[in-house]
C-alpha positions as CSV (number, residue, x, y, z in Angstrom):
1,M,-28.7,-60.7,20.2
2,I,-27.3,-57.2,20.9
3,L,-30.3,-55.5,19.8
4,A,-32.6,-57.9,21.7
5,K,-30.6,-57.0,25.0
6,K,-31.1,-53.3,24.2
7,E,-34.8,-53.9,23.9
8,A,-35.0,-56.0,27.1
9,L,-33.2,-53.3,29.1
10,T,-36.1,-50.9,28.4
11,Q,-38.2,-53.3,30.3
12,N,-35.6,-53.7,33.2
13,I,-34.8,-57.2,32.1
14,Q,-31.0,-58.1,32.7
15,V,-29.3,-60.1,30.0
16,D,-25.7,-61.1,30.1
17,L,-24.3,-62.0,26.7
18,V,-21.4,-64.5,27.0
19,S,-19.2,-65.9,24.6
20,A,-17.3,-69.2,24.3
21,Q,-14.4,-69.0,21.7
22,F,-11.1,-70.4,20.8
23,E,-8.2,-68.3,21.6
24,K,-7.5,-67.4,17.9
25,D,-11.1,-66.2,17.8
26,K,-11.1,-63.5,20.6
27,S,-10.4,-60.6,18.1
28,V,-13.8,-61.3,16.4
29,V,-16.0,-61.4,19.6
30,P,-18.1,-58.4,19.8
31,S,-17.3,-56.0,22.7
32,E,-21.0,-56.6,23.9
33,F,-20.0,-60.1,24.9
34,R,-18.2,-61.2,28.0
35,M,-15.7,-63.7,26.9
36,T,-15.2,-66.8,29.1
37,D,-12.0,-69.0,29.1
38,S,-10.9,-69.9,25.9
39,L,-11.9,-73.5,24.5
40,T,-9.2,-75.9,24.1
41,R,-10.8,-78.9,22.6
42,S,-12.5,-79.2,19.2
43,A,-13.9,-82.3,17.3
44,K,-10.8,-82.0,15.0
45,S,-8.4,-82.4,18.0
46,L,-10.6,-85.0,19.7
47,L,-10.7,-87.4,16.5
48,G,-7.1,-86.4,15.5
49,R,-8.0,-86.0,11.9
50,D,-7.1,-83.0,9.8
51,D,-10.0,-83.3,7.4
52,I,-12.6,-82.7,10.1
53,P,-13.8,-79.0,10.8
54,P,-12.6,-77.8,14.4
55,F,-16.1,-77.5,15.7
56,P,-16.3,-77.0,19.4
57,L,-17.9,-79.5,21.9
58,I,-21.2,-78.5,23.3
59,G,-20.3,-79.8,26.8
60,D,-17.2,-77.5,26.8
61,I,-19.3,-74.5,25.8
62,L,-22.1,-75.2,28.5
63,S,-19.3,-75.6,31.2
64,R,-18.4,-72.0,30.6
65,L,-21.9,-71.1,31.8
66,K,-21.3,-72.4,35.2
67,D,-19.2,-69.4,35.8
68,A,-22.0,-67.0,34.7
69,Q,-24.4,-66.7,37.5
70,S,-27.7,-66.4,36.2
71,D,-31.2,-67.8,37.0
72,Y,-31.9,-69.0,33.5
73,Y,-29.6,-69.7,30.6
74,V,-30.3,-69.5,26.7
75,F,-28.4,-71.6,24.2
76,T,-29.2,-70.7,20.6
77,N,-27.3,-71.8,17.5
78,I,-25.0,-69.0,16.3
79,D,-26.7,-69.1,12.8
80,I,-30.1,-68.3,14.4
81,A,-31.1,-64.8,14.8
82,L,-33.2,-63.2,17.5
83,R,-36.1,-60.7,17.0
84,P,-35.9,-57.7,19.2
85,D,-38.6,-58.9,21.6
86,F,-36.9,-62.2,22.2
87,Y,-35.6,-61.7,25.6
88,I,-38.8,-59.9,26.7
89,K,-41.0,-62.9,25.6
90,I,-38.4,-65.3,27.3
91,N,-39.1,-63.3,30.5
92,D,-42.8,-63.9,30.2
93,F,-42.4,-67.5,29.7
94,I,-40.2,-67.7,32.7
95,N,-42.7,-65.7,34.7
96,S,-45.4,-68.3,33.8
97,G,-43.6,-70.9,35.7
98,L,-41.6,-72.7,33.0
99,D,-38.2,-74.0,34.0
100,A,-37.3,-75.2,30.4
101,F,-38.4,-74.6,27.0
102,I,-37.5,-74.9,23.3
103,I,-38.5,-72.3,20.6
104,N,-38.5,-73.5,17.0
105,R,-37.1,-71.2,14.6
106,R,-38.7,-69.7,11.4
107,R,-37.0,-70.0,7.9
108,I,-36.7,-66.7,5.9
109,P,-35.5,-66.3,2.2
110,G,-31.7,-66.6,1.7
111,H,-31.2,-63.3,-0.3
112,F,-30.5,-61.4,2.8
113,R,-26.8,-60.6,3.4
114,K,-26.4,-57.4,5.2
115,V,-26.9,-56.4,8.9
116,E,-28.5,-53.3,7.5
117,E,-31.2,-55.4,6.3
118,L,-32.3,-56.6,9.7
119,P,-35.3,-54.4,9.7
120,L,-36.5,-56.2,6.7
121,M,-35.7,-59.5,7.9
122,F,-37.9,-58.9,11.1
123,K,-40.7,-58.3,8.7
124,E,-40.5,-61.7,7.0
125,P,-43.1,-64.2,8.4
126,G,-40.9,-67.1,7.4
127,K,-41.8,-70.7,7.4
128,P,-41.9,-73.1,10.3
129,H,-38.7,-75.4,10.9
130,P,-39.1,-78.8,12.8
131,G,-35.6,-78.9,14.3
132,F,-34.6,-77.9,17.8
133,D,-32.2,-75.0,17.9
134,C,-33.1,-72.7,20.7
135,F,-33.1,-73.8,24.3
136,V,-33.8,-71.9,27.6
137,F,-33.4,-73.8,31.0
138,H,-33.1,-73.0,34.7
139,R,-29.6,-73.0,36.2
140,D,-30.4,-76.2,38.3
141,I,-30.9,-78.0,35.2
142,L,-27.7,-77.1,33.8
143,Q,-25.8,-78.9,36.4
144,K,-27.6,-82.2,35.4
145,I,-27.2,-81.9,31.7
146,Q,-25.1,-84.7,30.0
147,T,-23.7,-84.1,26.5
148,G,-20.8,-86.4,26.0
149,D,-18.4,-85.3,23.6
150,I,-20.9,-84.1,20.8
151,C,-20.0,-81.3,18.7
152,I,-21.9,-78.4,17.4
153,G,-22.7,-77.9,13.8
154,I,-23.7,-81.4,13.3
155,P,-27.1,-83.3,13.9
156,F,-27.7,-84.7,17.4
157,I,-26.7,-81.7,19.3
158,G,-30.4,-80.4,19.4
159,I,-31.5,-84.0,20.1
160,V,-29.2,-84.5,23.0
161,L,-30.0,-81.1,24.5
162,A,-33.8,-81.6,24.1
163,Q,-33.6,-85.0,25.8
164,N,-31.9,-83.6,28.8
165,L,-34.5,-80.8,29.0
166,F,-37.2,-83.5,28.9
167,C,-35.6,-85.5,31.6
168,Y,-34.8,-82.8,34.1
169,S,-37.4,-80.1,33.7
170,G,-40.5,-80.0,36.0
171,N,-42.4,-77.7,33.8
172,F,-41.4,-77.9,30.1
173,M,-43.0,-76.5,27.0
174,L,-42.1,-76.6,23.3
175,F,-43.2,-73.4,21.4
176,E,-43.6,-74.4,17.7
177,N,-45.1,-71.3,16.3
178,E,-43.5,-68.4,18.1
179,Y,-41.9,-66.1,15.8
180,L,-39.0,-65.2,17.9
181,T,-36.0,-66.5,16.2
182,F,-35.2,-67.1,12.5
183,H,-32.6,-68.5,10.1
184,I,-31.5,-67.2,6.7
185,G,-32.1,-69.6,4.2
186,E,-35.3,-72.0,3.8
187,E,-33.6,-75.2,3.6
188,V,-34.4,-78.0,6.3
189,F,-31.5,-80.3,5.9
190,K,-27.8,-79.4,5.1
191,K,-24.9,-81.5,4.0
192,R,-23.1,-83.0,6.9
193,N,-19.6,-84.3,7.6
194,K,-20.1,-88.2,7.7
195,A,-17.4,-88.8,10.1
196,L,-18.8,-86.1,12.6
197,F,-22.3,-87.5,12.1
198,K,-21.0,-90.8,13.0
199,H,-19.2,-89.6,15.9
200,N,-22.1,-87.5,17.3
201,R,-24.6,-90.4,16.6
202,A,-22.4,-92.6,18.8
203,E,-22.1,-90.0,21.5
204,F,-25.8,-89.4,21.7
205,W,-26.5,-93.0,22.5
206,K,-23.7,-93.0,25.2
207,V,-25.6,-90.2,26.7
208,I,-28.9,-91.8,26.5
209,S,-27.5,-94.8,28.5
210,E,-26.2,-92.3,31.1
211,I,-29.6,-90.6,31.5
212,W,-31.7,-93.7,30.9
213,N,-33.1,-94.0,34.3
214,D,-34.5,-90.5,34.0
215,L,-36.1,-90.9,30.6
216,D,-39.9,-90.9,30.3
217,S,-41.4,-90.5,27.0
218,R,-44.5,-88.9,28.5
219,K,-42.6,-85.9,29.0
220,F,-41.8,-85.8,25.5
221,P,-43.8,-83.4,23.2
222,W,-47.0,-85.1,22.2
223,G,-46.3,-87.7,24.9
224,E,-49.8,-87.8,26.2
225,G,-51.3,-89.1,23.0
226,N,-52.3,-92.7,22.2
227,F,-49.7,-94.7,20.8
228,I,-50.6,-94.4,17.1
229,Q,-50.8,-90.6,17.5
230,R,-47.5,-90.0,19.2
231,L,-45.8,-92.6,17.1
232,W,-46.9,-90.6,14.2
233,K,-45.8,-87.2,15.6
234,W,-42.5,-88.5,16.7
235,G,-41.9,-90.2,13.4
236,L,-42.2,-87.0,11.5
237,H,-39.8,-85.1,13.8
238,P,-36.2,-85.1,13.1
239,S,-35.3,-84.4,16.7
240,I,-37.2,-87.3,18.4
241,P,-35.6,-90.8,17.5
242,V,-38.4,-93.3,17.0
243,R,-35.8,-95.9,18.1
244,L,-35.5,-94.2,21.5
245,C,-39.3,-93.9,21.8
246,L,-39.8,-97.7,21.1
247,K,-37.2,-98.5,23.4
248,L,-38.9,-96.7,26.1
249,E,-42.3,-97.9,25.3
250,P,-42.1,-101.0,27.7
251,R,-41.3,-98.8,30.7
252,R,-44.4,-96.7,29.8
253,W,-46.7,-99.8,29.8
254,K,-45.1,-100.8,33.3
255,I,-45.9,-97.3,34.6
256,N,-49.4,-97.2,33.4
257,R,-50.0,-100.8,34.9
258,G,-48.5,-99.9,38.1
């Protein structure tokens, strides 16, 4: 992120790096980041269980952005690295008229361990990854995003952010093949805490009920295909629940008939 910001400055693109951290973690926040008010909640404190990791809540993190006055915001999972031209390309996409977009990461071999190896990492073509983990959106969308008490580090964080962008953007795009971000390690699915998975899943469906009136599967990626085509694509994608798509199908028929 720091290298990408320096590269962006060569093109007069202003980037503000902002952190949301717990009080105990202030000492490890790089000086290039502007710290916001320390987080006070976590999944561990929320559920009151000592056996659960203290993962922060995505809603608490995004709330810190409201004090960072910018036209566009970028949320990227912290285990996702940026290529040096990341913000330059982001600026190009914004200038094309997009108000929200998602960039899929690449997966590179897991043998890299040191910061000094970054130049070698940048040269790795990597493999595609189907999940959503890098989100860019206009400040007007930030005011509408609903996330419930979903925590980061567990499935459903990418799904809930994606559904919000599908709902509230006027001009959205999914970039599946851009090589702008990468993750060290080629695995697709990781082991997950079962209690937190169950928690996030329940919170996701609560959020869906809150934004239900704004949902339109025609705005989903591949949403303009015929029923068989789009159901096939959605069924293969881990971040687009088929159950949700099927629940929205009657609404789609009603709109088409209207």
